[in-house]
NUKE-125259 format. One record per residue (C-alpha): residue in one letter; x negated, y negated, z negated. Coordinates in steps of 0.001 Angstrom, whole numbers, padded with zeros to 6 digits, always signed. Layout:
N
AXYZ;...
! end
This chain:
419
X-027575-049633-014930;X-027331-046496-014438;X-028176-044109-017491;X-031625-042415-016399;X-032673-046314-015983;X-031627-047400-019606;X-033013-043984-020874;X-036023-044696-018918;X-036093-048214-020003;X-035978-047139-024087;X-039169-044580-023174;X-040983-047734-021665;X-040327-049457-024976;X-041116-047101-027389;X-044094-045875-025063;X-045112-049945-025390;X-044341-049993-029124;X-046830-047060-030307;X-049558-048322-027893;X-053017-048973-028297;X-051833-053208-028437;X-049653-052499-032062;X-051316-050058-033347;X-054939-051306-033199;X-055135-054946-032141;X-051904-055881-033789;X-053622-054319-037099;X-057056-055099-037010;X-057710-058357-038774;X-055861-056748-041777;X-058390-053866-042381;X-061121-056445-041159;X-062048-057613-044176;X-061654-054418-046559;X-063993-052625-044129;X-066665-055267-044196;X-066788-055117-047468;X-066283-051860-048705;X-068671-050651-045950;X-071533-053435-046202;X-071335-054719-042907;X-070776-058262-041383;X-067376-058726-039948;X-069326-059811-036170;X-070526-055749-036409;X-066838-054651-037538;X-065477-057026-034690;X-067853-055572-032507;X-065752-052366-032125;X-062955-054389-030381;X-066036-055344-027507;X-066526-051927-026793;X-063250-050872-026494;X-062890-053697-024099;X-065519-051876-022335;X-064399-048199-022200;X-061433-049483-020831;X-062232-052144-018624;X-064180-049132-017011;X-061455-046595-017449;X-058344-048252-016220;X-059242-048917-012543;X-059882-045200-012833;X-056745-044120-014607;X-054774-046178-012281;X-055774-044678-009199;X-055274-041173-010620;X-051659-042519-011576;X-051678-043763-008574;X-052093-040186-007077;X-050624-037599-009674;X-048331-039733-011075;X-048334-041639-015066;X-046384-039562-017050;X-049111-036648-017683;X-051379-039471-018471;X-049320-041094-020632;X-048164-038333-022587;X-051705-037279-022839;X-052853-040441-023937;X-049955-040709-026419;X-051459-037749-028494;X-054669-038100-028497;X-054724-042459-029904;X-052380-040884-033087;X-055088-038115-033558;X-058129-040459-033246;X-056338-043362-034996;X-055285-041478-038058;X-059336-039687-037630;X-060605-043467-038772;X-059703-042016-042148;X-062521-040091-042542;X-065283-042696-041330;X-068212-042209-043319;X-071146-045665-043633;X-072466-045149-040368;X-071732-047518-038470;X-072879-045488-035195;X-070044-043139-036446;X-067021-045692-036884;X-068144-047273-033256;X-067480-043706-031764;X-064113-043012-033019;X-063340-046439-031406;X-064789-045811-028194;X-062415-042632-028511;X-059889-044304-029381;X-060469-047367-026246;X-060553-044421-023489;X-057348-042350-025395;X-055234-045901-025508;X-055956-046901-021693;X-054149-043964-020529;X-050794-044579-022079;X-051415-048694-022196;X-048697-051604-020952;X-050302-051902-017560;X-049851-048115-016967;X-046408-047750-018737;X-046026-051242-016473;X-046363-049284-013482;X-043234-046639-013809;X-040728-049703-014367;X-042341-051540-011455;X-041397-048504-009706;X-037878-048041-011255;X-036670-051661-011123;X-036930-054062-007891;X-034176-056803-008370;X-034745-057298-011828;X-037880-056057-012233;X-039210-059099-014026;X-036377-058736-016162;X-037107-055314-017024;X-040994-055610-017051;X-040529-058342-019879;X-037983-056032-022069;X-040011-052784-021954;X-043304-054634-022477;X-042155-057572-024385;X-039994-055652-026814;X-041791-052597-027416;X-045428-054257-027723;X-043804-056599-029938;X-041584-054801-032706;X-044744-052581-032663;X-047213-055326-033059;X-044482-056589-036031;X-043815-053165-037165;X-047916-052186-037434;X-049119-055278-039320;X-046393-055015-041932;X-046588-051192-041992;X-050754-051451-042831;X-049991-054926-044959;X-047681-052652-047315;X-049739-049386-047383;X-053203-051668-048062;X-052882-052723-051357;X-050828-048861-052374;X-053542-046466-051166;X-056595-048004-049064;X-056800-048927-045472;X-058592-045083-044604;X-054444-043872-045292;X-053366-046395-043745;X-054650-045807-040690;X-053449-042066-040884;X-050315-043312-041724;X-050585-045455-038102;X-051635-042568-036439;X-048773-040672-036975;X-046833-042720-036635;X-048194-043234-033140;X-047213-039395-032084;X-044175-039271-033888;X-042240-042534-032351;X-043726-041986-029332;X-044009-038277-028087;X-040927-037310-028469;X-038836-040001-026185;X-041912-040003-023727;X-041148-036289-023098;X-037992-036285-022648;X-037410-039987-020981;X-040110-041122-019221;X-040643-039628-015719;X-042190-042019-012683;X-039369-041952-010178;X-035639-041792-009942;X-035747-039030-008263;X-037903-037004-010500;X-035199-034628-011494;X-034173-032569-008045;X-034207-034535-005065;X-031881-032707-002345;X-033628-031461+000290;X-031783-033733+003594;X-032882-036890+001728;X-036038-038699+002782;X-038992-039027+000553;X-039205-042809-000644;X-042383-044442+000033;X-043672-047025-001270;X-045972-049614+000552;X-048796-052673+000035;X-052211-053382-000179;X-054850-051245-001491;X-057470-052566-003531;X-059731-053704-001313;X-057513-055634+000737;X-055811-057505-002600;X-059710-058177-003607;X-060124-059967-000696;X-057183-062192-000848;X-057910-065596-003264;X-054294-065171-005518;X-055861-061578-006626;X-058797-063687-008813;X-056802-066967-009560;X-054374-063867-011305;X-057527-062166-012481;X-059370-065469-013772;X-056418-067184-015012;X-053807-064989-016494;X-055378-061808-016985;X-058647-063511-018926;X-055904-066104-020495;X-053661-062690-022066;X-056905-061341-023161;X-058345-064703-024870;X-054539-064959-026570;X-054659-061363-027851;X-057934-061891-029306;X-056764-064948-031584;X-053868-062860-032328;X-056358-060208-034075;X-058021-062906-036124;X-054742-064873-037491;X-055199-063051-040533;X-059070-064020-041477;X-058316-067416-039613;X-055647-068412-042226;X-057200-066839-045083;X-060202-068630-044903;X-058639-071752-045268;X-056494-070576-048385;X-053257-068971-047117;X-052440-065970-048733;X-052517-062904-047114;X-048408-062026-046849;X-048343-065557-045468;X-050590-065279-042783;X-049221-061779-042112;X-045992-063366-041807;X-047475-065837-039151;X-048788-062523-037235;X-045087-061405-037228;X-043716-064550-036150;X-046423-064673-032997;X-045414-061054-032263;X-041798-061314-032173;X-042020-064906-030197;X-044346-063017-027791;X-041680-060283-027395;X-038782-062635-026532;X-040795-064978-024233;X-041616-061729-022952;X-038127-061049-022048;X-037167-064778-021223;X-040022-065379-018644;X-039333-062167-016646;X-035769-063145-016402;X-036621-066521-015113;X-039130-065382-013195;X-036397-063122-011285;X-034951-066184-010382;X-037249-069200-010173;X-040462-067150-008817;X-043111-069460-008565;X-046191-069739-011383;X-045659-073236-011870;X-043010-071828-014751;X-046236-070342-016319;X-048397-074339-016753;X-046034-075259-019630;X-046104-072437-021761;X-049866-072596-021525;X-049771-075906-022668;X-047748-074285-025534;X-050755-072267-026332;X-053218-074375-026598;X-050976-076773-029048;X-050429-073294-031152;X-054527-072633-031269;X-055015-076411-032552;X-051820-075887-034874;X-053297-072505-036560;X-057424-073843-036797;X-056644-077099-037535;X-052945-077819-038471;X-052459-078361-042427;X-048956-076441-044468;X-046852-073554-043947;X-044753-075070-041517;X-047761-075878-039558;X-048537-072391-039830;X-045251-071361-038403;X-044904-073651-035334;X-048443-072204-034233;X-047439-068692-034443;X-044024-069607-032604;X-046526-071804-029609;X-048950-069115-029261;X-046459-066255-029202;X-044603-068460-026202;X-048165-068749-024435;X-048985-065188-024816;X-045511-063390-024267;X-045939-065611-021188;X-049226-064511-019708;X-047807-060950-020054;X-044686-061295-018840;X-046371-062868-015627;X-049308-060532-014594;X-047273-057814-013926;X-044513-059414-011845;X-046919-061069-009748;X-049130-058210-008920;X-046249-056476-008001;X-044778-058749-005260;X-048153-059874-004179;X-049855-056618-003272;X-046945-053900-003393;X-046461-050968-005523;X-048202-048293-003148;X-051643-049098-004684;X-049757-050585-007666;X-051524-048872-010425;X-055047-049349-009265;X-054594-053154-008432;X-052584-053954-011430;X-055319-051807-013853;X-058492-053836-012468;X-056384-057263-013459;X-055587-055589-016642;X-059570-054561-017064;X-060178-058190-017389;X-057310-058911-020118;X-059005-055852-022287;X-062111-057271-021499;X-061447-060844-023148;X-059959-058776-026137;X-062893-057251-027207;X-065411-059487-026415;X-063634-062628-027603;X-063155-061456-031208;X-067324-060806-031372;X-067747-064431-030174;X-065476-066015-032583;X-067408-063970-035155;X-070289-064480-033965;X-069350-068373-034422;X-067976-067512-037521;X-071378-066475-039246;X-072909-068712-037537;X-071180-072021-038399;X-068791-070434-041614;X-065725-071281-039639;X-063323-070778-036330;X-063549-074614-035161;X-065835-074285-032980;X-064263-070603-031058;X-060848-071717-031462;X-061940-075550-029501;X-063406-073368-026292;X-060316-070751-026095;X-058478-073835-025823;X-060811-075036-023124;X-060708-072117-021069;X-057105-071972-021466;X-056911-075449-019852;X-058375-074593-017168;X-056571-071346-016727;X-053026-073541-016523;X-054749-075411-013995;X-055743-072536-011618;X-052101-071586-011560;X-050832-074353-009203;X-053138-072593-006696;X-050829-069198-006618;X-047604-069289-004139;X-044745-068902-005175;X-042310-065799-003990;X-039681-065813-001782;X-035889-064514-001853;X-037039-061313+000622;X-039492-060692-002506;X-043021-061827-000667;X-045439-064728-001250;X-044186-067864+000555;X-047859-068381+001845;X-050031-066137+003264;X-053419-065310+002317;X-055480-066004+006017;X-056325-062675+007617;X-054829-060126+005520;X-051311-058371+006074;X-048813-059160+002867;X-047141-056420+001715;X-043911-054792+002895;X-041683-054376+000176;X-039986-051757-002268;X-037346-049948-000041;X-035168-048651-002620;X-034505-050099-006059;X-032898-048080-009156;X-032173-051426-010764;
! end
């Protein structure tokens, strides 16, 4: 790997470390109960902000993706990181107005969409071809995993000392101070960003348009089975703390399971990405869905610390596999020319499921006093997604799908690779 490629990988990993997944999703369960108690709002009312973020991000992702395809990802990612940090810190000044709380989270959703993992994955896909799965797994897996481990631990340490308001201020500062300098220096859209020689032909990325991709069965299978499944798993991740503390576990033990969940997710994205580069088949993901289903069942219905830790491991395997598979198969099935727009639409399904599922889980909790019913529904949805994976084709050694969608031209492949 060249020095420039290594720096790009570090910048992309850092961007994922401080993205909205780490700063908001990973810490939300820690802050849910204190905010609810101080403000006098129900848990469902507080969790509803994740639904608002979901709607705003789902609308914003395709627009941001199209813009990145035209003008590049770097300026939008940098502006998004700066805005996200400031807006997260602004939660320290939340009043008892629920409308203001929702407005603040709505702005966070818009800013966070510009610097989210799917936007960073566009840059990584531009830089790497033969090792694309591995590098997508490394940058997103390690970045999101370390971030989703570090931020809840930081929140758990600060919360008893300075309260949830100042803790949000500290998290917002970390987003900017850790992310912006590294990405400013090393995050660039293509390897030839600096000063391409006049006699060198400009590289051309080819592939399907969003409309052409949406006319294929594999697009909808990816959207329903993988994107929605990943969003549902992220929703479970945000609720590990309340699910465990409601059943008598301490905050420290619950936070430890969150850390296990996050670390295994990170490691398994790297493992899955490397395996996809070699095996090139969606069948690889099937047993990992089964692991997620078993993990959720253990989390909600198992007994004892060992069962809870095993749940974190199994859930991490499932979520890591889903997040590694989505950008990889998107780039292989549909090409890179309009990758930003296509991947953004797929991730819109992720963010919708990620935002709407927690509110549904808390509505179920408010109605029944437990998360049992919600857990069974999510397990059933994961089972259906596992079956849908059987409809996806494998990838040939030339990087193209082994089977062609009828009446749709398959995308040509990247003509240059830096990795």
